[in-house]
C-alpha positions as MATLAB code, in Angstrom:
seq = 'XXXXXXXXXXXXXXXXXXXXXXXXXXXXXXXXXXXXXXXXXXXXXXXXXXXXXXXXXXXXXXXXXXXXXXXXXXXXXXXX';
ca = [
       9.727   80.953   -5.988;
       9.177   77.311   -5.230;
       6.062   76.001   -3.522;
       8.264   73.900   -1.212;
       9.755   77.053    0.319;
       6.282   78.367    1.109;
       5.133   74.979    2.443;
       8.146   74.950    4.761;
       7.155   78.355    6.184;
       3.516   77.295    6.547;
       4.436   74.173    8.537;
       7.081   75.759   10.758;
       6.360   75.559   14.492;
       5.862   77.959   15.990;
       4.379   79.651   12.945;
       5.913   83.025   12.115;
       4.005   85.546    9.981;
       5.642   86.410    6.667;
       5.259   88.811    3.754;
       5.102   87.647    0.145;
       6.679   90.181   -2.237;
       5.577   90.009   -5.880;
       7.146   91.349   -9.076;
       4.711   94.260   -9.470;
       5.834   95.664   -6.107;
       2.858   94.323   -4.172;
       3.131   92.723   -0.747;
       0.831   90.212    0.914;
       0.929   89.561    4.637;
       0.386   85.963    5.763;
      -0.550   86.183    9.445;
      -1.496   82.509    9.833;
      -1.144   79.334    7.791;
      -4.928   79.082    7.454;
      -4.847   82.184    5.234;
      -2.989   80.386    2.390;
      -3.921   77.598   -0.013;
      -1.373   76.194   -2.471;
      -2.554   74.666   -5.741;
      -1.682   70.963   -6.081;
       0.398   71.874   -9.139;
       2.525   74.199   -7.005;
       2.092   76.972   -9.553;
      -0.395   79.238   -7.745;
      -1.509   80.089   -4.254;
      -4.472   81.848   -2.749;
      -3.747   84.357   -0.018;
      -6.718   85.495    2.043;
      -6.429   89.047    3.314;
      -6.277   89.428    7.080;
      -7.974   92.847    6.944;
     -10.843   91.689    4.666;
     -11.486   87.998    5.469;
     -13.680   87.316    2.430;
     -11.168   88.801   -0.026;
      -8.255   86.874   -1.463;
      -5.584   87.203   -4.098;
      -4.402   84.551   -6.522;
      -0.619   84.640   -6.847;
       1.398   82.992   -9.604;
       4.445   81.680   -7.756;
       6.638   82.707  -10.687;
       5.840   86.334   -9.780;
       7.024   85.973   -6.163;
      10.351   87.762   -5.798;
      11.025   87.105   -2.121;
       9.584   86.064    1.218;
      10.146   88.206    4.295;
       9.933   86.370    7.611;
       9.958   87.870   11.092;
      12.756   86.375   13.145;
      12.374   85.651   16.836;
      14.069   88.913   17.856;
      11.687   91.050   15.800;
      13.971   91.713   12.825;
      13.146   90.503    9.349;
      14.891   87.863    7.260;
      14.451   87.728    3.467;
      14.484   84.628    1.308;
      14.960   84.857   -2.443;
];
């Protein structure tokens, strides 16, 4: 996964929550752009958990398999 694809989602207006799917089967919900920080190198990102605000996960972008974005009509659209 490329950092530019995630940056594009983070800067979209209006912001739409999305799910980051990783290779080990895990999923991380991004409810707001303030919950994500991308490393300047574009290799990693921090995702703060919405259910536990002080907890975060470090994600290697090479392990991201797809991004799932809610569309305006409530269905989901995947990006690989």
